[in-house]
C-alpha positions, 0 to 999 in steps of 0.5 A: 561811741564812734566804734559802736556806730561803726560796728552797727554800720558794718552789721547793716552792710552785711545784712544788706549783702546777705540776700545778694549772696544767697541769691548768687548761691541759688543761681550757682546751684541751679546752673550746676544742677542744669549742667549735671542733667545735661551731662547725664543726658549726653552720657546716657545717649553716648552709652546707648550708642555704645550698647547699640554697637554691641548688637547684643539683644540682652544688653541694657542700661542699668537705669532702665532695668537689666533685661533678663537679670532683674527679678520680675516677680515670684512664683508661689510654692504653695507653702509659706515656710518654703516661700520664706526660705526662697525669697525672704517673704511668706508671700514670695516664692521662687523668682519668676524668671530664673532657674530653680533646681530641686535635688534629692535622693529617690522618693524625696518628693521632687516631682510632687513639689514641682507639680504643687508649684505648677498647680499654684502657678496655674491658679494664680494665672488663669490664662497661664500654661505649663510645658512639662519636659518628662525624661522619666515617664513618671507623670500620668494624666491621673496625677494631674487630675487628682491634684486638681491641676487644669490638664487643658493648660499642661503639655507633657513633652517626652525627652530622652537626651540633653540635646533633645531638651535643649533644642525643644526648650530653645525653640519654645522660648524663641517662639515665645519671644517672637510673639507681641508682648500683649499676646504672650501668656504666663508660662512655666517650664518643668524638667523632670528630671535632668539626672535621667537625661542621656546624651546623643553619644550615649544613645549611639554607643548603646545602639552600636553595643559599645561600653565606652564611658560618655565623657561629653554629657557634662559639657553638653549639659553646661552648654545647654544652660549657657544657652537657656539661662539668658533666654529664659530671663529675657522671656520671664519664664521660670524653669524648675528642674529635678535632679538626683544627688550623690555623696562625694568620695572625699575625706569629708563626704558632701552631697552634690548634684549629678550631671556636672557643675553646669546646673549649679552655676546656671540655677539661681536657687538650688534646694536639697531635699531629704525626708523623714516619715510622719506618723500618727498613732504608729501609722505612716501618714506622709513625710516631713521634707527637709528643704535646705537652701544649698544655693540662693542669690536672694536669701541666706544659703544653708538655711533649712525649713521643714514641709509636711507632705501628707498622703491624703491632703498633700502639702500643708501650707502652714507647716514649718511656721511654728519654729519661726514663731517660737524663735522670734517670740511670737509664740511662747513655749510653756511646758508642752504647749504654746502660748498665743499673743492673746494669752490662749494656749494650744498643743503643737498638734492642735496648731498643725491640725487647725492652722487658720485658727492660730495663724491670724492676720496679726500673727502673719504680719509678725511672721512676715517681719520675722522671716525677713530677719531670718532669711534675708541677707543682713540682720535688720529690716529696712524702714521701707520693708517695714512700711510695705 
């Protein structure tokens, strides 16, 4: 009996001490938290002082966001499948403060793609403008008007050399950055094309009748993008460039962009374009453009989508979604037709001719999840992405 009584006394003492221990633990935790906050504040001030000593206008603390590095948004390309290829979302597109290269052989639709993105950008930004650097004398005022592009908000600047483009583009961006943030209008820049730009040395040699090969152009091109890349990122200005491609002479030929490696290193996205003819009843009505992601920092490289470019109606916004819908089980192939989620069936031709009927809000929600799995890095979509 004494032992039982003694055990109860010890238990009661422990119970009495427990609240004191709990209060002590909470106090220690609170002091530790305050010390952590204080140390973080001191470290932050120290790091800010170190950043200031660099005198670098592009330097920033990661907690505050990387100035010029963080993606500020996306520019809609006007095609759902292409948006997905570039950003992993049907409603994304190309990064709004990065460089994108459209590379391909002649007549693959590079200029048309650039004009399509300009049109979408200006429609999304009623006060936005476009600076169009043209080295081919390829665009005309009628090309803008027939595509319903607001010609009052587009400036075309003819450039012949890499140096001309660099100097004029840098002046535009520097002047843009000098403006108060509230006075800046959304801006997009186009260079069409890099492949046709000469160099000052080549121009001088030609004028003097010299046939010597220009070995400076690749270096000048690389220097141009070393200067422009950070400035464009800080200003939040997207730059789209078209460029030609050629096949290497190696044992296993590969398609690469002309002009050296400067553009490939500077661009966050490099899109290779090729095409096949689209026919209806043996009549060519347009081209199917194969878009291959040769370089991407936001989605998987070497992925590909097809985009339809019709001569009469332009780019088809929904084309390219059908293979994704079939692959992820949203549409089911039944013999020669596709079965919709509601059980109805339709031929591919009917789906492409009347996409709004079949790509309902529910289907588009499922496709948004599907393209995230298809194109983004990692096989699974996070819970936050699913909820958003």
